[in-house]
matplotlib code that plots the C-alpha trace (Angstrom):
import matplotlib.pyplot as plt

x = [291.5, 289.9, 286.5, 286.7, 287.5, 284.6, 282.2, 283.3, 282.8, 279.3, 278.4, 279.5, 277.4, 274.4, 274.8, 275.4, 272.3, 270.2, 271.6, 270.9, 267.4, 266.9, 268.2, 265.9, 262.9, 263.6, 264.0, 260.8, 258.9, 260.3, 259.3, 255.8, 255.4, 256.6, 254.2, 251.3, 252.3, 252.2, 248.6, 247.5, 244.4, 243.0, 239.8, 240.0, 237.4, 236.6, 234.0, 232.0, 229.6, 229.3, 228.7, 231.3, 232.2, 234.7, 236.6, 238.7, 242.2, 244.9, 248.1, 250.3, 253.6, 255.7, 253.1, 255.2, 258.2, 256.9, 253.8, 251.2, 248.0, 244.7, 241.7, 238.4, 235.7, 232.1, 230.0, 226.5, 223.2, 223.2, 227.0, 229.8, 233.4, 234.7, 232.4, 233.8, 237.4, 236.4, 234.4, 236.5, 240.0, 241.7, 244.4, 245.4, 245.9, 247.6, 249.7, 251.5, 248.2, 246.4, 243.0, 240.1, 236.8, 234.5, 231.4, 228.1, 225.4, 221.9, 218.7, 219.7, 216.0, 215.3, 212.6, 214.5, 215.9, 218.2, 220.4, 223.8, 224.2, 225.2, 223.7, 222.5, 222.8, 224.3, 222.6, 220.9, 221.0, 222.7, 225.8, 226.8, 228.9, 230.6, 231.8, 232.8, 235.0, 236.5, 237.5, 238.8, 241.1, 242.4, 243.1, 244.7, 246.9, 248.1, 248.9, 250.7, 252.5, 249.8, 250.1, 247.5, 247.3, 246.4, 243.3, 240.6, 237.0, 235.0, 231.8, 229.1, 225.3, 224.5, 228.2, 228.3, 225.7, 228.1, 230.9, 228.9, 228.2, 232.0, 232.6, 230.7, 231.1, 234.7, 236.5, 239.5, 240.2, 240.0, 241.9, 239.5, 236.2, 234.9, 231.2, 229.7, 226.1, 224.5, 223.4, 223.6, 220.5, 220.5, 221.1, 219.6, 222.1, 225.8, 227.7, 230.8, 233.4, 237.0, 237.0, 238.0, 238.4, 235.5, 235.2, 231.6, 230.3, 226.7, 224.8, 222.4, 220.2, 220.4, 216.8, 217.3, 216.5, 213.5, 211.0, 213.3, 211.6, 214.7, 214.5, 210.9, 212.1, 214.1, 217.6, 219.3, 217.8, 219.0, 222.5, 222.5, 221.2, 224.0, 226.6, 225.2, 225.5, 229.1, 230.1, 228.7, 230.2, 233.6, 233.3, 234.0, 233.9, 230.9, 232.9, 234.4, 237.6, 238.7, 240.2, 242.6, 240.0, 237.5, 234.1, 235.2, 234.8, 236.8, 235.4, 238.3, 238.0, 238.2, 241.2, 239.9, 237.9, 238.6, 238.0, 235.0, 235.3, 232.1, 231.3, 227.9, 228.2, 225.6, 225.0, 222.8, 223.3, 226.7, 230.4, 231.9, 234.9, 237.0, 235.9, 238.7, 241.6, 240.1, 239.6, 243.1, 244.5, 242.4, 243.7, 247.3, 246.9, 245.8, 248.7, 251.3, 250.0, 250.8, 254.1, 255.4, 257.7, 254.9, 252.5, 253.0]
y = [-22.5, -21.4, -22.8, -21.0, -17.7, -18.3, -19.0, -15.8, -13.7, -15.2, -14.7, -11.1, -10.5, -12.0, -10.0, -6.8, -7.5, -7.9, -4.7, -2.8, -4.1, -3.3, 0.3, 0.8, -0.6, 1.7, 4.7, 3.9, 3.6, 7.0, 8.6, 7.2, 8.2, 11.7, 12.0, 10.8, 13.2, 16.1, 15.3, 14.0, 15.4, 14.8, 15.5, 18.2, 17.9, 20.7, 21.3, 24.5, 25.3, 21.6, 20.6, 18.5, 20.2, 19.0, 20.1, 18.4, 20.0, 19.9, 21.3, 23.5, 22.0, 24.2, 25.1, 23.6, 25.8, 29.0, 31.1, 29.8, 31.4, 29.8, 29.2, 28.2, 26.9, 26.5, 23.9, 24.5, 23.3, 19.5, 19.3, 17.7, 18.6, 15.7, 16.7, 20.2, 19.0, 17.1, 19.9, 23.0, 21.4, 24.5, 22.3, 21.1, 24.6, 26.3, 23.7, 26.1, 27.1, 25.4, 24.6, 23.9, 22.4, 22.7, 20.5, 22.2, 21.1, 19.8, 21.6, 25.0, 26.0, 25.1, 22.6, 19.4, 19.8, 16.9, 18.6, 20.1, 23.9, 27.2, 30.3, 32.8, 36.0, 37.4, 36.1, 33.4, 30.0, 31.6, 32.4, 28.8, 28.9, 32.1, 30.6, 27.5, 29.5, 31.4, 28.1, 26.6, 29.6, 29.4, 25.7, 25.9, 28.8, 26.8, 23.8, 25.4, 28.6, 30.8, 34.0, 36.0, 38.6, 36.0, 34.1, 33.9, 32.8, 31.5, 29.4, 28.4, 28.8, 28.4, 28.5, 31.8, 33.2, 32.4, 34.1, 37.3, 37.0, 36.8, 39.8, 42.1, 40.1, 39.0, 41.4, 41.6, 37.9, 37.6, 39.3, 38.8, 37.0, 35.2, 34.2, 32.3, 31.6, 33.4, 36.9, 39.1, 38.6, 42.0, 44.5, 47.6, 48.3, 49.3, 48.4, 50.2, 47.7, 47.1, 47.2, 43.9, 42.9, 40.8, 38.6, 37.8, 35.3, 34.6, 32.8, 34.6, 31.5, 30.8, 30.5, 28.7, 31.8, 33.0, 31.9, 32.8, 35.1, 37.4, 37.6, 38.9, 40.0, 36.9, 35.6, 37.7, 40.9, 39.9, 39.4, 42.8, 44.4, 42.6, 44.0, 47.5, 46.9, 45.7, 48.8, 51.1, 49.0, 49.1, 52.6, 51.7, 53.8, 53.2, 52.6, 49.1, 48.1, 44.8, 42.3, 39.4, 36.9, 37.7, 38.8, 39.8, 43.5, 45.2, 48.1, 50.1, 51.6, 55.2, 56.0, 54.3, 51.4, 48.0, 46.6, 44.5, 42.1, 40.9, 38.1, 37.3, 34.1, 32.6, 29.4, 28.5, 27.5, 25.9, 26.1, 27.2, 25.2, 28.3, 29.4, 27.8, 29.0, 32.5, 32.7, 31.4, 34.1, 36.7, 35.6, 35.5, 38.9, 40.2, 38.5, 40.0, 43.5, 43.1, 41.3, 41.0, 38.1, 36.0, 35.6, 31.9]
z = [145.2, 142.0, 143.1, 146.4, 144.6, 142.2, 145.0, 146.8, 143.7, 143.1, 146.8, 146.5, 143.4, 145.1, 148.3, 146.2, 144.2, 147.3, 148.8, 145.5, 145.4, 149.1, 148.6, 145.6, 147.5, 150.4, 148.1, 146.4, 149.7, 150.8, 147.5, 147.7, 151.3, 150.5, 147.6, 149.8, 152.6, 150.2, 149.2, 152.6, 154.3, 157.7, 159.5, 162.2, 165.0, 167.4, 170.0, 169.7, 172.5, 173.3, 169.6, 167.7, 164.4, 161.8, 158.7, 156.1, 156.1, 153.5, 155.0, 152.9, 151.7, 154.0, 156.6, 159.4, 158.7, 156.8, 157.3, 154.8, 153.4, 154.4, 152.2, 153.8, 151.4, 152.5, 150.6, 149.4, 150.8, 151.4, 150.6, 152.5, 153.1, 151.0, 148.1, 148.4, 148.1, 144.9, 143.4, 144.2, 144.5, 145.9, 147.5, 144.0, 142.6, 145.5, 147.2, 149.5, 151.0, 154.0, 152.5, 154.8, 153.8, 156.9, 157.3, 157.9, 160.3, 159.7, 160.7, 159.2, 159.0, 162.6, 161.6, 161.6, 158.1, 157.4, 154.9, 155.8, 155.6, 157.1, 158.7, 156.1, 158.1, 161.3, 164.5, 162.5, 164.3, 167.3, 165.1, 165.5, 162.3, 163.1, 166.3, 164.4, 162.0, 165.0, 166.5, 163.3, 162.7, 166.2, 166.0, 162.5, 163.7, 166.7, 164.7, 161.7, 160.8, 159.4, 157.4, 159.4, 156.6, 154.1, 155.4, 152.7, 152.6, 149.7, 149.3, 146.9, 147.3, 151.0, 151.7, 149.9, 152.3, 155.2, 153.2, 153.1, 156.9, 157.5, 155.2, 157.7, 160.9, 160.8, 158.4, 160.7, 160.4, 156.6, 153.8, 151.0, 150.1, 147.0, 147.2, 144.3, 143.3, 146.2, 147.4, 150.5, 152.7, 154.3, 151.5, 153.2, 155.9, 155.4, 158.5, 159.5, 158.6, 157.4, 153.6, 152.0, 148.3, 147.0, 143.9, 143.2, 140.6, 139.7, 136.9, 134.6, 134.5, 138.2, 139.3, 142.6, 144.6, 142.5, 145.2, 148.1, 150.7, 150.6, 146.8, 145.9, 142.5, 141.6, 142.1, 139.3, 140.7, 144.1, 142.7, 141.1, 144.3, 146.1, 143.7, 144.2, 148.0, 147.7, 145.6, 148.3, 151.2, 149.6, 148.3, 144.7, 141.6, 139.3, 136.2, 135.9, 134.1, 132.6, 134.9, 134.1, 132.8, 130.0, 131.2, 134.7, 135.6, 138.3, 140.2, 141.6, 145.0, 146.1, 148.2, 151.4, 149.9, 148.4, 144.9, 143.9, 140.9, 139.3, 136.9, 135.5, 133.6, 131.2, 133.2, 136.1, 139.7, 139.4, 140.4, 137.0, 135.9, 135.9, 139.4, 141.4, 139.3, 139.1, 142.9, 143.5, 141.2, 143.1, 146.5, 145.3, 143.8, 147.2, 148.9, 146.4, 147.1, 150.7, 150.2, 146.6, 147.5, 149.0, 146.1, 145.6]

ax = plt.figure().add_subplot(projection="3d")
ax.plot(x, y, z, "-o")
ax.set_aspect("equal")
plt.show()
């Protein structure tokens, strides 16, 4: 009798231990899966005028249930969407945002160029990238809950050129823009447009564009001319004030314009280590102005 009771107790402990280990294992698997899902990305493929285009997408944490902001980052010349995610890392600093890293196409100069890139101006390359962006926004909006008042564009170098194109060609689709290490190609005309806030970063030692046909006086002069163009476009005051980060100057708008924030750093043609967090703050600041409770 005693032996039987002892065996029953031992068997109960063994079964209980197995169950406990099983529960812990299951809990660990769920936790790991949840963590992976939070950081998960996927490649979105769309067809634009018969051409297959793609983008690396990091969904916002609550994008399936609550309207989320969207950041679209355009890589530089010869870049890729995956390199963009590693370099800029917007999805790491604004986890509630849907972050999109589109992939450019080759042959941006029309001469069989094998490097990936974007159109530099309106009507360039048949506006293939404008159409791509239109399709991307439509597809993302159909798949997730998107805050249509908080869609943002940013890009570096050649990707910055496309950011400037979107500023004048698609202002109704975007809330604010942040071009880095680039300039505006057409700085003579001031199109009638919706005024949108712009944060513009350029390097004092950036000589990549010194021999560019659109920059006869050098890249730095082109950047300064672009700043002057932005101030006119957004109807800004000529006297800047300090912004949140050191070295940034904010040009407040007149009553009907939009602010321009300018940073001339000491470096060259690079994505500064502070650029991502600065741009995220700029976009969040814009979002809070429209809805103070939605700035996260």
